[in-house]
C-alpha positions, -999 to +999 in steps of 0.1 A: -009-574-269-007-581-306-005-613-326+032-606-333+041-603-296+050-642-292+067-643-325+105-654-321+129-628-329+150-639-360+183-627-375+191-622-412+214-648-426+239-618-429+235-608-393+236-644-381+268-649-398+285-615-383+274-629-349+289-662-353+320-646-364+323-624-334+314-653-311+343-673-326+369-644-326+358-638-288+362-675-280+398-676-295+406-643-276+397-658-244+415-691-251+445-671-261+443-651-229+440-682-207+472-696-223+489-664-217+478-663-181+495-697-177+528-684-189+527-654-170+547-670-139+577-670-162+604-644-155+612-616-177+643-633-190+626-666-194+599-647-214+623-633-237+643-663-243+611-682-252+588-654-262+548-657-265+535-630-287+514-609-267+495-580-284+476-552-266+446-564-289+442-596-267+430-572-240+395-557-242+396-519-233+373-512-201+361-477-206+350-476-170+387-479-161+397-451-188+416-477-209+425-465-242+454-483-260+480-464-281+482-469-316+512-494-324+534-467-339+530-445-305+534-474-282+567-483-301+579-448-300+574-444-263+589-477-256+620-470-276+625-437-259+625-452-225+651-478-238+674-455-258+708-453-242+698-475-213+723-500-199+719-533-177+715-513-145+687-490-157+654-495-139+624-487-160+590-486-149+558-483-172+529-470-152+491-471-164+503-477-200+501-514-207+502-509-245+535-496-241+549-525-220+533-547-247+551-531-274+584-534-255+579-571-250+578-574-289+611-558-293+641-580-303+661-591-274+691-572-285+671-540-284+662-544-248+695-534-228+680-540-193+661-567-175+648-543-149+614-532-167+584-533-147+546-526-151+524-509-127+489-512-135+454-512-117+440-540-139+454-573-128+449-590-161+481-573-173+504-596-150+502-618-182+525-591-200+552-588-173+552-621-150+547-623-114+580-608-108+577-576-130+541-568-124+528-547-095+492-537-088+489-500-088+462-476-077+467-439-085+444-432-055+471-446-032+502-430-045+521-441-015+517-477-019+547-483-039+563-516-036+597-517-018+617-529-046+609-498-067+608-470-040+631-444-051+648-470-074+633-459-107+657-443-134+634-439-161+595-435-158+567-433-183+533-425-166+500-419-180+473-410-155+439-426-164+418-394-162+421-361-174+414-343-140+437-325-115+430-349-086+442-381-107+470-362-123+483-348-088+481-383-070+499-397-102+527-373-096+530-383-061+534-418-070+561-409-095+580-391-068+579-422-048+591-441-077+618-420-091+656-419-078+661-390-056+670-356-069+708-360-060+710-394-080+694-379-112+727-366-128+742-400-135+752-414-168+746-448-186+774-468-199+768-453-233+771-418-219+734-411-222+716-395-192+701-422-170+673-402-156+643-398-179+607-389-172+577-390-198+542-380-191+519-387-218+485-371-211+459-347-223+471-311-234+447-296-212+467-310-183+496-289-192+499-266-162+492-296-138+520-317-154+545-291-156+539-280-119+541-313-106+570-327-127+598-301-127+619-302-156+593-316-180+585-297-210+560-305-239+574-321-269+565-321-308+555-359-304+517-363-305+506-397-289+477-415-309+453-441-298+436-470-315+402-460-313+407-423-323+403-408-290+392-373-295+413-357-266+443-340-280+472-359-260+506-346-256+540-361-245+555-340-218+594-351-210+624-343-192+645-350-222+650-348-258+659-377-280+658-391-316+620-395-313+611-359-303+622-324-296+610-297-272+586-270-284+584-234-278+549-238-263+560-239-226 
């Protein structure tokens, strides 16, 4: 033991100020989250009529759950692709991509043609985004545990499997099959004449073979999803359709 062992640890004035600022920001984030949670019981249309600004940054990423939020531009693009050409009867599901749902919630009301937009997510915190009637707990390890309300009812699906490994991707694909309308119902058109059935899988480029094998009709697009934290894995957008936001590439 030395004479310095019992001396208290002190912070420089700069470090102390930075710590206090962090603690204040964390306190404000927690208070906002609590207020959002109280509002989460509101139905989707009530939330749109009296919108509470919810940003994905209000939620800390949990890296153990492989949570990495999309960059704002990416989240908006994916959300707009799901909504483009939809009508009031279109059922849309966002699975394991809460940042996209958060982006949709920030769109003007006249840009959201359907109220049937649901969030499936393992992390129950995200009930504050969708409300109790639009949020469903989802575990990719249990692909058959799909709520009856959505089983074979989904016309448009965005699914982002949390882990870049074959087992997760395969089980996520099985969940997608349980959600999506059956094949004989996929040729329908919306009121605007757009195709009603659309599937998007946003995941790592190295998952190409798994994705295209498990999601017939999907092709790699020229849209590159980006993440807020600069996630190094190269992500790609796979889809069954082209739109104003992307085109198919010649990589398949």
